[in-house]
C-alpha positions in Angstrom: 99.4 -92.7 157.0 96.7 -91.0 159.0 93.1 -91.1 157.9 92.4 -87.8 159.6 93.4 -84.8 157.5 93.3 -81.4 159.1 92.3 -78.3 157.2 91.9 -74.6 158.1 88.4 -74.9 156.6 87.4 -77.3 159.5 86.2 -80.8 159.4 84.1 -82.2 156.6 81.1 -82.1 158.9 81.7 -78.4 159.6 81.9 -77.6 155.9 78.7 -79.5 155.1 76.9 -77.7 158.0 78.0 -74.3 156.7 76.6 -75.2 153.2 73.2 -76.0 154.8 73.0 -72.8 156.8 69.7 -71.1 156.4 69.5 -67.8 154.7 69.0 -64.8 156.9 65.4 -64.0 157.7 63.9 -61.2 155.6 63.1 -58.0 157.3 59.6 -56.8 156.6 59.1 -53.1 157.3 56.2 -50.8 157.5 56.3 -48.0 154.9 54.0 -45.5 153.2 53.6 -46.1 149.5 52.2 -43.5 147.1 49.5 -45.2 145.0 48.5 -44.3 141.4 46.1 -41.6 142.7 49.0 -39.9 144.5 47.8 -40.8 148.0 50.1 -42.2 150.6 48.9 -45.6 151.8 50.3 -47.9 154.5 52.1 -50.9 153.1 54.6 -53.6 154.0 58.0 -53.5 152.3 59.1 -57.1 151.6 62.1 -56.6 149.4 64.3 -54.4 147.2 65.6 -55.0 143.7 67.4 -53.0 141.1 66.1 -52.8 137.5 66.2 -50.2 134.7 69.0 -48.3 136.5 67.0 -47.6 139.7 65.8 -49.2 142.9 62.3 -50.7 143.3 60.5 -51.9 146.4 58.2 -54.8 146.4 55.3 -54.0 148.8 52.1 -55.6 150.0 49.3 -53.1 150.1 45.6 -52.6 149.2 44.8 -51.8 145.6 42.0 -49.6 144.4 39.3 -52.2 145.1 40.7 -52.7 148.6 42.1 -56.1 147.7 45.5 -57.2 148.9 48.1 -56.8 146.2 51.9 -57.3 145.9 53.2 -54.5 143.7 56.6 -53.1 142.6 57.0 -49.4 143.2 60.0 -47.1 142.3 61.9 -46.1 145.4 60.7 -42.5 145.1 57.1 -43.7 145.8 58.1 -45.2 149.2 59.0 -43.6 152.5 59.4 -44.9 156.1 56.4 -45.2 158.2 56.6 -43.7 161.7 55.7 -46.6 163.8 57.2 -48.1 167.0 56.3 -51.8 166.3 59.2 -52.4 163.9 61.3 -49.2 164.6 61.2 -48.5 160.9 60.1 -44.9 161.1 62.1 -41.8 161.6 61.6 -39.6 164.7 59.8 -36.4 164.1 60.1 -33.3 166.3 
């Protein structure tokens, strides 16, 4: 009897390596976020999540005291920023 067993899943080493695969890098994007005063402010979108039957964006931006803050905003309060550094904006004509 052979001690080598073949599998369509690969060798045991291959399967362990796949389990240790790193998660994909997060994509941070420049956006404009509407603050509580209704003004559009530059921000960094760091993630999305769904809660209360709608989408929310987690953004890093300056708060009213000009301190850095990580806040959750409803998707309607976010829009793409028109910048070339991360190609996150939409072209305007």
